[in-house]
Backbone bond lengths (Angstrom), bond angles and torsions (degrees), N, CA, C in turn:
res aa  C-N    CA-C-N  psi(-1)  N-CA   C-N-CA  omega(-1)  CA-C   N-CA-C  phi
1 M - - - 1.418 - - 1.581 108.33 -
2 S 1.268 118.72 136.69 1.403 114.78 169.38 1.450 115.89 -84.75
3 D 1.390 116.64 -179.06 1.433 121.69 -175.29 1.659 111.56 -64.94
4 H 1.231 118.41 -30.68 1.393 132.45 -169.75 1.551 112.09 -90.71
5 G 1.427 117.40 5.54 1.428 119.32 -177.16 1.505 117.21 78.78
6 F 1.307 113.75 14.71 1.432 116.37 -179.86 1.544 107.70 -99.27
7 H 1.336 118.74 130.79 1.430 122.25 -177.61 1.530 108.74 -106.95
8 V 1.345 115.63 137.40 1.528 120.72 179.14 1.524 101.53 -119.30
9 H 1.249 116.02 123.37 1.446 123.65 170.16 1.561 114.05 -77.70
10 G 1.369 123.31 137.18 1.351 123.05 171.52 1.431 110.18 -79.40
11 P 1.409 121.60 169.71 1.440 119.47 -176.94 1.552 114.40 -69.93
12 H 1.342 116.20 -18.40 1.399 114.29 -173.89 1.537 109.64 -100.41
13 D 1.434 119.39 -8.15 1.347 126.68 -175.88 1.641 108.19 -62.46
14 H 1.290 118.67 -43.29 1.458 121.08 -179.51 1.444 108.15 -64.19
15 E 1.326 123.81 -40.88 1.616 126.53 -179.38 1.558 103.52 -63.31
16 L 1.322 115.35 -46.17 1.543 111.22 -171.92 1.621 110.24 -74.28
17 E 1.331 115.55 -30.48 1.525 116.23 170.46 1.469 112.25 -64.91
18 H 1.239 120.46 -45.27 1.391 122.40 178.78 1.529 116.05 -65.15
19 A 1.347 119.16 -33.77 1.544 127.72 168.94 1.434 107.32 -62.76
20 A 1.244 119.07 -45.66 1.577 119.06 -176.15 1.352 108.23 -67.41
21 H 1.299 125.13 -36.05 1.593 124.22 -179.16 1.419 113.59 -101.84
22 A 1.353 120.20 18.41 1.373 124.16 176.46 1.512 108.33 -65.64
23 S 1.385 117.20 152.68 1.405 118.84 179.11 1.557 108.99 -77.40
24 P 1.330 114.39 153.57 1.611 113.91 177.73 1.425 112.38 -67.14
25 D 1.309 122.06 -12.59 1.489 121.86 175.96 1.388 112.35 -87.56
26 S 1.239 124.84 9.85 1.538 127.74 178.03 1.503 106.21 -64.27
27 F 1.335 114.40 162.21 1.282 122.96 176.39 1.512 119.09 -55.88
28 A 1.307 111.59 -48.17 1.547 122.19 174.77 1.481 114.98 -60.01
29 G 1.432 114.82 -37.25 1.426 121.35 -177.12 1.548 108.67 -70.55
30 R 1.288 113.53 -47.44 1.465 118.08 -172.85 1.601 107.43 -66.21
31 L 1.374 112.71 -37.80 1.515 115.19 -176.30 1.556 107.78 -72.65
32 A 1.351 115.21 -32.71 1.510 116.41 176.55 1.591 111.09 -64.06
33 V 1.342 118.96 -42.29 1.489 125.39 175.43 1.549 110.65 -55.36
34 T 1.485 108.87 -55.03 1.393 114.39 -177.05 1.558 108.69 -59.10
35 T 1.268 119.24 -42.95 1.552 119.75 -176.99 1.498 106.66 -62.34
36 A 1.354 119.05 -43.00 1.503 117.61 -179.71 1.464 113.99 -58.70
37 I 1.403 115.50 -43.85 1.443 119.17 -179.11 1.547 108.53 -63.08
38 L 1.406 117.56 -46.10 1.462 118.42 176.91 1.427 112.29 -60.56
39 A 1.306 119.75 -38.43 1.486 117.12 177.06 1.486 115.67 -66.28
40 T 1.316 119.12 -34.44 1.484 125.47 177.83 1.518 106.33 -64.64
41 L 1.316 116.78 -52.24 1.490 122.02 175.76 1.561 111.70 -53.24
42 G 1.279 115.56 -46.96 1.423 120.55 177.80 1.554 116.86 -58.75
43 A 1.367 110.67 -43.02 1.435 114.99 174.13 1.641 116.44 -63.46
44 I 1.269 108.96 -39.62 1.534 113.08 173.02 1.499 110.99 -61.99
45 F 1.329 117.18 -49.79 1.370 122.91 -176.41 1.510 114.26 -65.48
46 S 1.364 118.94 -34.35 1.450 123.68 166.59 1.463 118.24 -59.90
47 Y 1.386 111.39 -40.72 1.478 117.85 -178.65 1.596 107.92 -68.02
48 M 1.384 116.13 -39.65 1.469 118.67 -179.26 1.602 109.95 -70.29
49 G 1.388 114.76 -36.65 1.496 114.33 174.28 1.529 114.67 -60.04
50 G 1.384 113.44 -43.70 1.529 116.95 175.16 1.524 111.44 -60.20
51 A 1.398 116.93 -43.79 1.459 117.31 -178.10 1.536 114.53 -65.19
52 T 1.306 117.29 -37.09 1.412 116.79 176.26 1.442 114.14 -76.17
53 Q 1.292 121.14 -29.03 1.494 120.64 172.07 1.491 109.27 -63.10
54 A 1.273 119.66 -42.35 1.542 120.35 177.79 1.407 108.21 -65.09
55 N 1.311 118.25 -41.72 1.519 114.40 -177.58 1.477 110.02 -66.11
56 A 1.337 120.39 -36.78 1.447 121.68 176.28 1.513 116.48 -55.05
57 G 1.400 110.92 -40.65 1.382 116.29 177.34 1.493 118.21 -71.18
58 L 1.382 116.19 -37.32 1.372 120.69 177.52 1.629 112.19 -68.26
59 Y 1.338 114.15 -37.53 1.462 118.58 176.80 1.667 108.94 -65.56
60 K 1.309 111.44 -38.25 1.547 117.61 177.38 1.460 110.54 -61.84
61 N 1.303 112.89 -42.81 1.564 120.96 -178.76 1.613 108.60 -68.66
62 D 1.356 114.20 -35.68 1.597 112.74 176.84 1.435 107.70 -70.37
63 A 1.380 120.87 -36.53 1.434 123.98 -175.13 1.588 108.32 -64.27
64 A 1.410 115.35 -40.01 1.404 122.79 173.33 1.626 113.15 -56.45
65 I 1.252 110.26 -48.99 1.393 119.23 -174.51 1.615 107.53 -62.40
66 K 1.337 113.39 -47.96 1.536 117.00 -177.63 1.500 109.24 -64.88
67 K 1.342 119.37 -36.80 1.484 125.17 178.93 1.502 107.14 -59.22
68 T 1.363 114.77 -48.54 1.503 118.06 177.73 1.473 116.09 -59.13
69 E 1.323 115.12 -44.34 1.486 120.78 174.83 1.556 111.98 -58.88
70 A 1.364 110.90 -41.13 1.464 111.80 -177.13 1.565 108.40 -71.36
71 A 1.406 120.29 -37.98 1.471 121.99 174.83 1.506 110.10 -55.86
72 N 1.352 120.96 -42.61 1.386 122.64 -176.63 1.616 107.87 -64.27
73 Q 1.330 114.99 -40.06 1.492 120.62 -178.86 1.596 106.88 -63.45
74 W 1.284 112.91 -45.31 1.590 114.31 179.25 1.419 109.59 -67.57
75 A 1.305 125.60 -26.72 1.404 129.90 -179.80 1.665 105.64 -69.95
76 Y 1.301 111.50 -43.63 1.468 125.87 178.97 1.568 108.25 -59.25
77 Y 1.362 110.85 -47.20 1.505 122.47 -177.35 1.613 105.18 -62.19
78 Q 1.275 116.92 -46.69 1.459 118.55 179.83 1.519 112.11 -65.48
79 S 1.273 121.02 -32.44 1.414 123.52 -178.24 1.563 107.74 -68.73
80 K 1.342 114.09 -41.72 1.509 119.46 175.91 1.519 110.18 -65.88
81 S 1.303 118.73 -36.01 1.435 123.78 179.90 1.626 105.86 -61.93
82 G 1.345 113.63 -48.47 1.526 117.65 177.22 1.413 111.34 -58.64
83 K 1.270 121.51 -37.94 1.498 121.69 -171.54 1.600 102.69 -77.19
84 Q 1.280 117.61 -35.37 1.397 121.94 -179.73 1.593 112.83 -64.50
85 N 1.417 109.38 -44.64 1.478 114.48 169.26 1.477 120.01 -55.69
86 L 1.317 106.59 -45.17 1.579 112.26 176.81 1.573 114.27 -61.82
87 S 1.368 114.17 -33.48 1.420 120.92 179.29 1.531 110.95 -77.49
88 E 1.251 120.20 -29.73 1.472 124.68 166.48 1.450 115.29 -63.99
89 L 1.397 112.66 -40.32 1.500 112.22 175.87 1.432 114.14 -75.13
90 A 1.362 119.38 -28.30 1.398 120.24 172.66 1.376 116.12 -68.86
91 I 1.374 121.67 -22.18 1.464 122.10 175.37 1.563 108.48 -65.07
92 E 1.387 113.19 -35.77 1.502 116.50 -174.14 1.486 109.72 -79.75
93 L 1.415 118.19 -27.78 1.499 118.57 -177.37 1.583 113.68 -98.17
94 A 1.347 119.44 -21.96 1.397 121.87 -172.70 1.540 110.44 -75.71
95 P 1.253 116.03 154.12 1.513 124.94 170.41 1.572 107.37 -56.41
96 E 1.263 112.89 151.49 1.474 120.94 177.56 1.600 112.94 -47.61
97 A 1.242 113.84 -42.31 1.467 118.15 -175.11 1.608 112.01 -65.82
98 K 1.240 114.15 -23.18 1.591 119.99 176.42 1.485 114.48 -95.87
99 K 1.338 120.30 -11.49 1.384 119.34 179.38 1.501 120.24 -60.35
100 S 1.323 111.81 -39.82 1.461 115.15 174.39 1.510 118.57 -57.09
101 F 1.379 111.37 -37.67 1.507 120.35 177.45 1.590 106.88 -59.38
102 Y 1.368 113.73 -46.73 1.455 116.21 -175.47 1.503 114.26 -70.82
103 L 1.335 115.11 -30.92 1.425 117.72 177.68 1.557 112.02 -67.36
104 D 1.384 113.05 -38.35 1.538 118.15 176.47 1.589 105.66 -63.41
105 E 1.235 114.26 -45.17 1.610 116.55 178.74 1.523 112.29 -58.10
106 V 1.264 114.04 -37.39 1.512 118.16 178.16 1.573 110.46 -61.47
107 K 1.431 112.20 -53.05 1.396 115.26 179.90 1.569 116.71 -64.76
108 R 1.334 115.61 -24.24 1.434 121.99 176.17 1.523 110.46 -70.53
109 Y 1.361 111.26 -48.74 1.569 117.02 173.91 1.482 117.53 -51.72
110 K 1.481 112.24 -47.18 1.404 116.39 -179.89 1.433 112.51 -64.56
111 A 1.391 122.31 -38.03 1.433 121.03 177.81 1.511 111.52 -69.74
112 E 1.294 120.49 -40.46 1.479 120.13 178.36 1.571 107.16 -68.61
113 K 1.200 119.26 -31.65 1.607 118.24 -179.87 1.573 108.10 -63.63
114 E 1.288 117.15 -42.29 1.372 122.81 175.76 1.455 119.19 -44.23
115 A 1.382 104.89 -55.18 1.480 114.71 -178.06 1.559 112.01 -70.60
116 I 1.289 114.70 -35.26 1.528 118.49 174.82 1.593 112.97 -67.66
117 K 1.187 113.87 -32.02 1.486 120.89 -179.18 1.522 106.46 -71.44
118 A 1.325 117.98 -46.92 1.522 120.45 179.93 1.448 109.85 -62.40
119 K 1.355 122.67 -41.10 1.415 119.83 174.71 1.445 115.76 -63.74
120 A 1.354 122.91 -45.56 1.320 130.06 175.63 1.575 111.42 -52.18
121 E 1.326 114.60 -48.69 1.472 121.03 -179.42 1.493 111.15 -61.92
122 S 1.374 118.78 -37.11 1.356 130.61 178.72 1.547 111.45 -60.46
123 L 1.344 106.70 -51.54 1.454 115.07 -177.46 1.641 111.10 -68.09
124 D 1.361 112.47 -34.47 1.501 114.69 174.10 1.524 110.91 -61.33
125 A 1.410 117.43 -41.83 1.420 121.70 177.64 1.452 114.81 -61.31
126 E 1.347 115.57 -37.53 1.464 123.14 -174.86 1.699 103.23 -71.84
127 S 1.249 117.08 -38.01 1.507 121.97 -179.96 1.539 106.30 -64.00
128 I 1.343 118.50 -45.67 1.416 120.56 179.82 1.514 115.27 -61.39
129 A 1.317 110.47 -38.31 1.504 119.61 -177.26 1.603 104.55 -68.58
130 Y 1.199 121.39 -49.68 1.427 126.58 174.76 1.594 113.83 -50.58
131 D 1.289 112.11 -46.30 1.483 121.74 177.39 1.534 106.85 -57.52
132 E 1.321 115.93 -49.60 1.414 120.03 -174.48 1.625 108.15 -64.58
133 K 1.184 120.13 -38.80 1.467 128.20 177.25 1.481 109.08 -58.82
134 S 1.384 115.60 -45.83 1.391 118.63 -178.44 1.484 112.96 -69.51
135 T 1.410 118.11 -37.55 1.450 121.29 176.32 1.560 106.65 -60.51
136 E 1.362 121.42 -45.41 1.399 124.76 -176.38 1.625 112.77 -57.53
137 Q 1.474 106.33 -46.59 1.422 111.33 178.96 1.576 114.87 -66.35
138 L 1.339 113.46 -33.92 1.448 112.71 177.21 1.470 114.13 -68.68
139 H 1.444 117.51 -38.10 1.417 118.52 169.88 1.497 117.56 -54.95
140 E 1.341 110.12 -42.13 1.463 112.18 176.06 1.539 116.80 -68.41
141 H 1.365 111.67 -33.99 1.457 114.84 171.15 1.449 118.78 -58.45
142 H 1.432 110.42 -32.70 1.445 114.92 -178.86 1.633 106.58 -72.68
143 R 1.268 112.53 -38.65 1.584 114.37 177.75 1.506 110.68 -59.73
144 W 1.314 119.53 -46.60 1.364 125.11 -177.09 1.645 108.30 -62.53
145 A 1.370 118.17 -42.94 1.310 125.59 177.55 1.613 111.34 -59.31
146 Q 1.336 112.77 -47.81 1.501 116.09 177.86 1.489 109.73 -61.83
147 A 1.288 118.68 -40.31 1.487 115.83 -175.97 1.511 109.36 -71.55
148 T 1.274 122.79 -35.97 1.341 125.43 174.72 1.532 116.04 -61.67
149 T 1.302 112.21 -45.09 1.447 119.51 173.86 1.567 114.97 -57.27
150 V 1.339 113.05 -45.82 1.434 116.07 178.55 1.481 114.95 -65.64
151 L 1.227 114.74 -40.43 1.486 120.92 177.61 1.629 106.74 -63.77
152 Q 1.313 121.13 -44.66 1.383 122.15 176.06 1.594 115.12 -56.04
153 I 1.395 111.25 -41.77 1.485 116.23 173.66 1.521 109.45 -64.44
154 S 1.324 122.09 -40.75 1.405 123.65 174.52 1.504 116.86 -58.10
155 I 1.337 116.53 -44.43 1.438 122.76 169.31 1.531 114.62 -59.94
156 A 1.277 117.84 -40.40 1.477 118.51 176.80 1.566 108.72 -66.79
157 M 1.294 115.13 -44.26 1.497 118.41 176.62 1.603 109.77 -56.59
158 A 1.287 117.75 -44.38 1.404 118.55 172.03 1.394 123.31 -54.38
159 A 1.376 110.70 -33.45 1.494 119.22 177.16 1.618 104.85 -68.96
160 I 1.327 113.82 -46.96 1.412 114.82 -175.22 1.601 110.94 -65.83
161 A 1.274 117.18 -39.83 1.458 121.00 170.08 1.433 117.53 -51.91
162 L 1.434 115.31 -46.69 1.439 124.56 175.14 1.589 114.88 -59.16
163 L 1.347 110.44 -46.50 1.461 120.50 -176.53 1.605 110.06 -67.37
164 T 1.304 114.88 -41.55 1.517 119.45 -168.34 1.654 103.33 -96.26
165 K 1.277 117.57 -12.68 1.423 122.24 -179.02 1.533 110.99 58.56
166 R 1.377 115.05 35.88 1.474 123.00 177.92 1.563 104.03 -95.26
167 K 1.374 112.75 111.29 1.368 116.19 -176.38 1.585 113.59 -78.16
168 W 1.299 114.91 -20.03 1.412 118.15 176.96 1.613 113.28 -66.56
169 L 1.247 112.40 -26.63 1.478 119.51 175.71 1.474 117.81 -62.27
170 V 1.352 109.53 -21.21 1.603 119.47 179.76 1.650 103.53 -63.27
171 W 1.285 118.59 -38.32 1.360 122.62 -177.60 1.626 106.61 -60.25
172 G 1.243 115.08 -44.58 1.565 115.93 169.73 1.529 116.31 -52.93
173 V 1.413 108.52 -51.55 1.480 118.58 175.45 1.616 107.97 -46.47
174 A 1.286 113.53 -60.11 1.445 119.79 -172.20 1.571 110.76 -59.07
175 G 1.341 111.19 -45.34 1.493 118.23 176.85 1.542 114.89 -52.76
176 L 1.354 111.56 -57.43 1.403 122.85 179.42 1.514 115.10 -61.06
177 G 1.479 111.94 -38.60 1.507 121.57 173.00 1.549 108.21 -55.59
178 A 1.279 113.10 -58.22 1.495 117.50 -175.89 1.514 113.66 -64.87
179 G 1.361 118.37 -29.76 1.392 119.89 175.28 1.457 114.93 -70.66
180 G 1.384 117.39 -41.03 1.448 125.19 174.10 1.553 113.83 -61.48
181 T 1.381 111.97 -39.33 1.430 122.94 -179.87 1.600 106.53 -61.79
182 L 1.368 112.66 -51.94 1.481 120.77 -177.77 1.553 109.49 -57.59
183 L 1.294 117.15 -47.07 1.429 119.51 172.35 1.528 116.62 -52.01
184 G 1.235 113.69 -41.74 1.515 125.43 178.12 1.510 111.14 -61.44
185 V 1.369 113.78 -46.46 1.439 125.46 175.47 1.490 109.56 -57.83
186 L 1.427 120.42 -49.99 1.374 123.66 179.30 1.549 112.55 -60.44
187 A 1.272 114.03 -40.58 1.521 119.62 178.80 1.505 106.54 -63.31
188 W 1.279 119.30 -44.26 1.601 123.21 -179.91 1.545 107.44 -58.72
189 L 1.348 115.42 -41.80 1.491 119.06 -176.02 1.482 109.11 -81.36
190 H 1.241 121.36 0.87 1.509 127.53 -176.70 1.492 110.76 58.62
191 I 1.380 117.63 43.26 1.395 120.24 176.71 1.557 111.42 -105.58
């Protein structure tokens, strides 16, 4: 404003005033709300993608631990088998008075081996189960990552639509937004 009460508008003042008083149903307003919704979904999907990736790693680690425990049991089983074989050989080579001792040893080793074998097989099964859980989580992680990526592309397209004022690009934003949301729903349903 000048000293004499005369006000001169700058060339951009009219546009700023028009933007401030624009109706919420304007192209830019609707696109901004859509972008905010897509960004919120993208943040949720990104979090879920990270969580499932971490779970996949934890399950894979548990599988490796169980596999190691199973390998230890199988080694223990082999050591009992070696002792059993030595006792069986001793039966053939030992004097008659010692044979009953070695027969008892063979029976003991056979019984011990059965328990060890059962534990080793159980640990192997647990390892396989953890591997399967890891694979499922990794598949789910990929779905979440796909959903997040498609939503990010949709948001970028919304920015292009806003900057270029090309209303037809909104159809691409809507299509990609719907596609990304569908991928997120598939991830949520473990499909």
